[in-house]
C-alpha positions as CSV (number, residue, x, y, z in Angstrom):
1,X,-3.0,1.3,2.8
2,X,0.3,3.2,3.6
3,X,2.2,0.0,4.3
4,X,1.3,-1.2,0.6
5,X,2.2,2.6,-0.8
6,X,5.7,2.7,1.3
7,X,6.1,-1.1,0.3
8,X,5.8,-0.2,-3.2
9,X,8.1,2.8,-2.7
10,X,10.9,0.9,-1.5
11,X,10.4,-2.4,-4.2
12,X,10.1,0.5,-7.1
13,X,13.0,3.4,-5.5
14,X,14.8,1.6,-3.0
15,X,15.4,5.0,-1.0
16,X,17.1,4.7,1.9
17,X,15.3,3.8,5.6
18,X,12.0,2.6,3.9
19,X,13.0,-1.1,4.1
20,X,11.6,-1.1,7.7
21,X,8.4,-0.8,6.4
22,X,8.5,-4.9,6.5
23,X,9.3,-4.9,10.5
24,X,6.2,-5.5,12.4
25,X,7.6,-3.5,15.5
26,X,7.7,-0.3,13.2
27,X,4.2,-0.7,12.3
28,X,2.6,-1.6,15.1
29,X,4.3,1.2,16.7
30,X,3.0,3.5,13.6
31,X,-0.3,2.2,14.5
32,X,-0.1,2.7,18.1
33,X,0.7,6.4,17.5
34,X,-2.2,6.9,14.6
35,X,-4.5,5.3,16.9
36,X,-3.5,7.5,19.9
37,X,-4.0,10.3,18.2
38,X,-6.8,9.4,16.2
39,X,-8.4,9.3,19.4
40,X,-7.6,12.0,21.2
41,X,-8.0,14.6,18.8
42,X,-11.6,13.3,17.4
43,X,-12.8,13.0,20.9
44,X,-13.6,16.4,21.6
45,X,-15.7,16.8,18.6
46,X,-17.2,13.5,19.0
47,X,-17.9,14.1,22.7
48,X,-19.6,17.7,21.5
49,X,-22.2,15.8,19.2
50,X,-23.0,13.0,21.6
51,X,-24.0,14.9,24.1
52,X,-26.3,17.0,22.4
53,X,-28.5,13.3,21.6
54,X,-27.3,10.6,23.0
55,X,-27.4,10.6,26.9
56,X,-26.9,7.6,28.8
57,X,-29.4,6.9,31.6
58,X,-28.4,5.8,34.9
59,X,-28.9,2.2,35.6
60,X,-31.3,1.9,38.8
61,X,-29.6,-0.5,40.5
62,X,-26.7,1.0,40.3
63,X,-25.3,2.8,43.8
64,X,-27.0,5.8,45.0
65,X,-23.9,7.5,44.9
66,X,-23.0,6.4,41.5
67,X,-26.5,7.3,40.0
68,X,-25.9,10.8,41.1
69,X,-22.5,11.0,39.9
70,X,-23.5,10.1,36.6
71,X,-26.4,12.3,35.2
72,X,-26.0,14.1,32.1
73,X,-23.2,12.2,30.4
74,X,-22.9,10.9,26.4
75,X,-22.4,7.4,25.6
76,X,-21.5,5.4,22.4
77,X,-18.1,6.3,22.9
78,X,-16.9,3.1,21.6
79,X,-17.0,4.3,18.3
80,X,-14.3,6.9,18.9
81,X,-12.1,3.1,19.8
82,X,-13.4,1.6,16.6
83,X,-12.9,4.1,14.5
84,X,-9.3,4.7,15.4
85,X,-8.6,1.0,15.6
86,X,-10.2,0.6,11.8
87,X,-8.0,3.7,10.4
88,X,-5.0,2.9,12.2
89,X,-5.3,-0.8,10.5
90,X,-5.7,0.5,7.4
91,X,-3.3,2.4,6.9
92,X,-0.5,0.3,8.8
93,X,-1.9,-3.2,8.5
94,X,-1.9,-5.7,5.8
95,X,-5.5,-5.8,5.4
96,X,-5.5,-8.6,3.1
97,X,-4.2,-10.8,5.5
98,X,-7.0,-12.9,7.2
99,X,-5.8,-12.7,10.8
100,X,-6.5,-9.0,10.5
101,X,-9.9,-8.6,8.9
102,X,-11.4,-11.4,11.4
103,X,-10.2,-9.0,13.9
104,X,-11.6,-6.3,12.7
105,X,-15.1,-8.0,11.7
106,X,-15.5,-9.1,15.1
107,X,-15.3,-5.4,16.5
108,X,-17.3,-4.3,13.7
109,X,-19.9,-6.7,14.5
110,X,-19.9,-6.8,18.2
111,X,-19.8,-3.0,17.8
112,X,-23.0,-2.8,15.8
113,X,-24.4,-4.9,18.1
114,X,-23.5,-2.6,21.4
115,X,-24.6,0.8,18.9
116,X,-28.4,-0.6,18.5
117,X,-28.4,-1.5,22.3
118,X,-27.4,1.9,23.4
119,X,-29.3,3.1,20.9
120,X,-32.6,1.7,21.8
121,X,-31.5,2.9,25.1
122,X,-31.0,6.7,25.0
123,X,-32.8,7.4,22.1
124,X,-35.7,5.6,22.0
125,X,-35.7,5.2,26.0
126,X,-36.7,1.2,25.8
127,X,-35.7,0.2,29.3
128,X,-32.9,-2.5,29.0
129,X,-32.1,-1.5,24.9
130,X,-31.3,-4.7,23.1
131,X,-33.3,-7.9,24.6
132,X,-30.6,-10.2,26.0
133,X,-31.5,-13.0,23.5
134,X,-30.7,-11.1,20.8
135,X,-27.3,-9.9,22.1
136,X,-26.7,-13.9,22.6
137,X,-27.6,-14.4,18.9
138,X,-25.2,-12.0,18.0
139,X,-22.4,-13.0,20.0
140,X,-23.4,-16.8,18.7
141,X,-23.5,-15.9,15.0
142,X,-20.3,-14.2,15.4
143,X,-18.9,-17.4,17.3
144,X,-19.7,-19.0,14.3
145,X,-18.8,-16.8,11.5
146,X,-15.1,-17.2,13.0
147,X,-15.0,-21.1,13.9
148,X,-16.2,-22.1,10.6
149,X,-14.4,-19.7,8.4
150,X,-11.1,-20.7,10.6
151,X,-12.3,-24.6,10.3
152,X,-12.6,-25.0,6.8
153,X,-10.1,-22.3,5.5
154,X,-6.9,-24.3,4.9
155,X,-4.9,-21.1,6.2
156,X,-5.9,-21.7,9.6
157,X,-5.3,-25.2,9.8
158,X,-3.0,-24.6,12.8
159,X,-5.5,-23.4,14.8
160,X,-7.4,-26.9,14.6
161,X,-3.8,-29.0,15.7
162,X,-3.1,-29.6,19.5
163,X,-3.3,-27.1,21.8
164,X,-0.5,-26.6,25.0
165,X,-1.9,-26.1,28.2
166,X,-0.8,-23.2,30.4
167,X,1.7,-23.9,33.0
168,X,2.4,-27.4,31.0
169,X,4.9,-28.2,28.8
170,X,4.0,-31.5,27.5
171,X,0.6,-31.8,28.0
172,X,-1.9,-30.7,25.0
173,X,-5.5,-31.3,24.1
174,X,-7.2,-31.3,20.3
175,X,-10.3,-29.7,20.3
176,X,-11.3,-31.9,17.6
177,X,-15.1,-31.0,16.3
178,X,-15.7,-29.4,19.9
179,X,-13.5,-26.5,18.3
180,X,-16.3,-24.7,16.9
181,X,-18.2,-25.2,20.0
182,X,-15.3,-23.7,22.1
183,X,-15.0,-20.4,19.5
184,X,-18.4,-19.9,20.1
185,X,-18.6,-20.0,24.1
186,X,-14.9,-18.0,24.2
187,X,-16.4,-14.9,22.3
188,X,-19.7,-14.8,24.0
189,X,-18.1,-15.4,27.6
190,X,-15.8,-12.8,26.9
191,X,-17.5,-10.2,25.4
192,X,-20.3,-10.2,28.1
193,X,-17.4,-10.3,30.6
194,X,-15.8,-6.9,29.3
195,X,-19.7,-5.3,29.3
196,X,-20.0,-6.6,33.1
197,X,-16.9,-4.7,34.0
198,X,-17.9,-1.2,32.2
199,X,-19.2,0.3,35.4
200,X,-16.7,2.5,36.7
201,X,-14.7,5.6,34.5
202,X,-11.7,4.5,33.0
203,X,-12.3,0.9,34.2
204,X,-13.3,-1.7,31.2
205,X,-10.5,0.7,28.9
206,X,-7.8,0.5,31.3
207,X,-7.9,-3.2,31.9
208,X,-8.8,-4.0,28.3
209,X,-6.2,-1.7,27.3
210,X,-3.6,-4.3,29.7
211,X,-5.0,-7.3,28.2
212,X,-4.8,-6.6,24.7
213,X,-1.2,-5.5,25.1
214,X,-0.3,-8.7,26.8
215,X,-2.0,-10.7,24.0
216,X,0.0,-8.6,21.3
217,X,3.1,-9.8,23.3
218,X,1.9,-13.1,22.7
219,X,1.3,-12.5,19.1
220,X,4.8,-11.6,18.7
221,X,6.1,-14.5,20.4
222,X,3.6,-16.9,18.3
223,X,4.4,-14.9,15.2
224,X,8.2,-15.8,15.4
225,X,9.2,-19.2,14.5
226,X,12.5,-18.8,17.0
227,X,10.9,-17.5,19.9
228,X,7.7,-19.8,19.6
229,X,10.0,-22.6,19.3
230,X,12.2,-22.0,21.8
231,X,9.1,-21.5,24.5
232,X,7.5,-24.3,23.3
233,X,4.5,-22.2,21.8
234,X,2.4,-22.9,18.8
235,X,4.2,-21.0,15.6
236,X,1.2,-19.0,13.9
237,X,2.5,-17.7,10.3
238,X,0.3,-15.1,10.9
239,X,0.5,-13.8,14.4
240,X,3.0,-10.9,13.9
241,X,0.4,-9.1,11.8
242,X,-1.8,-9.6,14.7
243,X,0.4,-7.0,16.8
244,X,-0.4,-4.6,14.7
245,X,-3.8,-4.9,15.6
246,X,-3.7,-5.3,19.1
247,X,-1.4,-2.0,19.3
248,X,-3.9,0.1,17.7
249,X,-6.7,-1.7,20.1
250,X,-4.3,-1.0,23.1
251,X,-3.3,3.0,22.4
252,X,-7.4,3.5,21.3
253,X,-7.6,2.2,24.9
254,X,-5.4,4.7,26.5
255,X,-6.4,7.5,24.2
256,X,-10.2,6.9,25.3
257,X,-9.1,6.8,28.8
258,X,-8.2,10.6,28.3
259,X,-11.8,11.4,28.2
260,X,-12.9,8.5,30.2
261,X,-10.7,8.7,33.2
262,X,-12.7,10.0,36.9
263,X,-14.1,12.4,36.2
264,X,-15.5,10.6,32.5
265,X,-16.8,13.0,29.6
266,X,-17.9,10.1,28.2
267,X,-19.0,6.6,28.6
268,X,-18.1,3.4,26.0
269,X,-21.2,2.0,26.4
270,X,-21.9,-1.4,24.9
271,X,-20.8,0.0,21.1
272,X,-17.5,0.0,23.0
273,X,-17.1,-3.0,25.7
274,X,-19.0,-5.3,23.1
275,X,-16.6,-4.5,20.5
276,X,-13.5,-4.9,23.1
277,X,-14.6,-8.2,24.5
278,X,-15.2,-10.0,21.0
279,X,-11.6,-8.6,20.2
280,X,-9.9,-10.2,23.3
281,X,-11.6,-13.4,22.4
282,X,-10.8,-13.2,18.8
283,X,-7.1,-12.6,19.0
284,X,-6.7,-15.2,21.7
285,X,-8.4,-17.3,19.4
286,X,-6.3,-16.8,16.4
287,X,-2.9,-16.9,18.5
288,X,-3.9,-20.1,20.2
289,X,-3.7,-18.6,23.7
290,X,-7.3,-19.1,24.8
291,X,-7.0,-21.4,27.5
292,X,-4.7,-18.3,29.0
293,X,-8.0,-16.1,29.1
294,X,-8.8,-16.6,32.4
295,X,-5.1,-16.1,34.0
296,X,-4.3,-13.2,31.4
297,X,-8.0,-11.5,31.5
298,X,-8.2,-12.6,34.8
299,X,-9.9,-9.2,36.3
300,X,-12.8,-9.8,33.8
301,X,-13.2,-13.8,34.8
302,X,-13.8,-12.3,38.3
303,X,-16.0,-9.6,37.7
304,X,-18.1,-12.6,35.6
305,X,-18.0,-14.6,38.6
306,X,-19.1,-12.2,41.2
307,X,-22.1,-11.8,39.3
308,X,-22.7,-15.9,39.0
309,X,-22.2,-16.2,42.2
310,X,-24.7,-13.3,43.6
311,X,-27.4,-14.6,41.4
312,X,-27.2,-18.4,41.8
313,X,-26.8,-18.1,45.8
314,X,-29.9,-15.7,45.9
315,X,-31.8,-18.3,43.7
316,X,-30.5,-20.9,46.0
317,X,-31.2,-19.4,49.3
318,X,-34.7,-18.1,48.1
319,X,-35.7,-21.6,47.1
320,X,-34.1,-22.9,50.6
321,X,-35.1,-20.7,53.0
322,X,-37.7,-18.4,51.2
323,X,-35.9,-15.5,51.1
324,X,-32.8,-14.1,48.3
325,X,-29.8,-13.7,50.5
326,X,-26.5,-11.7,49.0
327,X,-22.6,-12.9,48.7
328,X,-21.7,-9.6,47.8
329,X,-23.4,-6.0,48.7
330,X,-23.9,-5.6,45.3
331,X,-22.5,-7.4,41.6
332,X,-20.2,-6.9,39.6
333,X,-17.6,-7.0,41.9
334,X,-16.7,-3.3,41.3
335,X,-19.6,-2.1,42.7
336,X,-19.6,-4.3,46.0
337,X,-16.5,-2.5,46.9
338,X,-18.0,1.3,45.9
339,X,-20.9,0.0,48.1
340,X,-18.3,0.0,51.0
341,X,-16.9,3.5,50.6
342,X,-14.1,2.8,48.2
343,X,-13.7,5.9,46.6
344,X,-14.2,5.1,42.4
345,X,-10.8,6.1,41.2
346,X,-9.2,4.0,44.0
347,X,-11.4,0.6,42.7
348,X,-10.1,1.6,39.3
349,X,-6.5,2.0,40.0
350,X,-6.7,-1.1,42.5
351,X,-8.0,-3.3,39.6
352,X,-6.0,-2.1,36.9
353,X,-2.8,-3.2,39.4
354,X,-4.9,-6.7,40.1
355,X,-5.0,-6.9,35.8
356,X,-1.1,-6.1,35.7
357,X,-0.5,-8.8,38.3
358,X,-2.4,-11.4,35.9
359,X,-0.8,-9.9,33.1
360,X,2.8,-11.0,34.8
361,X,1.3,-14.1,36.0
362,X,0.8,-15.0,32.1
363,X,4.4,-14.2,31.1
364,X,5.2,-16.7,34.0
365,X,3.5,-19.8,31.9
366,X,6.0,-19.4,29.4
367,X,8.8,-20.1,31.6
368,X,7.1,-22.7,34.1
369,X,6.3,-24.9,30.8
């Protein structure tokens, strides 16, 4: 809204300084500051409200020390992240831009599914919350919506063209009709991966913030024809506007860490983790960096891989030897280190550092091609 108001004032009255509203960097910075301030100043009131109604039950399978420390903490804190992002984007982004509203739709879509899951767990006291098949239906339906919309809308024709492969200069693939199944798979996989990572104070928010910051950087490059041509990456005309949304998400995560860092005052719950996961997936798809996700979002990949390895090995050894065996002390991976006696703060900070290394590795792909 502010974008359109300031743009109108600039065009009609031409006051000095108002021309900055047309610069992506200015609006991205404004959206980031707005998102951060909304999160910090709205947080205390939300926490007080949630404490009176929505206390998350501690997972029975969590380590004993984890269960003891995480009692009586409110969940659904993801609503704070979603609210901050939506308000910031409405104020500073071009909401008529399909790149913008597709990301916002994905956040609201999966945020709503996560909210239902949290509500069933904490209010209705239904163990496990929303059944896995219904979460999967929600993820697949969002993937189909994004895939079909971008497939049939001519404005997104660039998304269906050849895709560059990270680390290679001239190696490209064309998805063809595999594009829509790929969209469904990536949205489902990434939203689940962030959900699995949400297990320690500040872990999901911190890693998500770093990953989205990286995607925002790539969005800026893909939205600039000079940089895109020089770096041999796809030029996405709407990519620049994605930067505004990305920075709003990054600073909403940073603001959430104000309350979610150890010792946490609130959990984001599935409301936040599913929303952030879907946002990461859709941003990557819209700027043609989906094949870079295993590198940029490597922390999420490792967390998911640890669960898959643990479950697969347990089932195999139970079939082969009659007794299930484990690779890790506990999965996801962060609980393995918790069981080894690592302090929670140390695990979280080290995972942040690893995520930063993945982020820097993803930047190297630009020059290695």
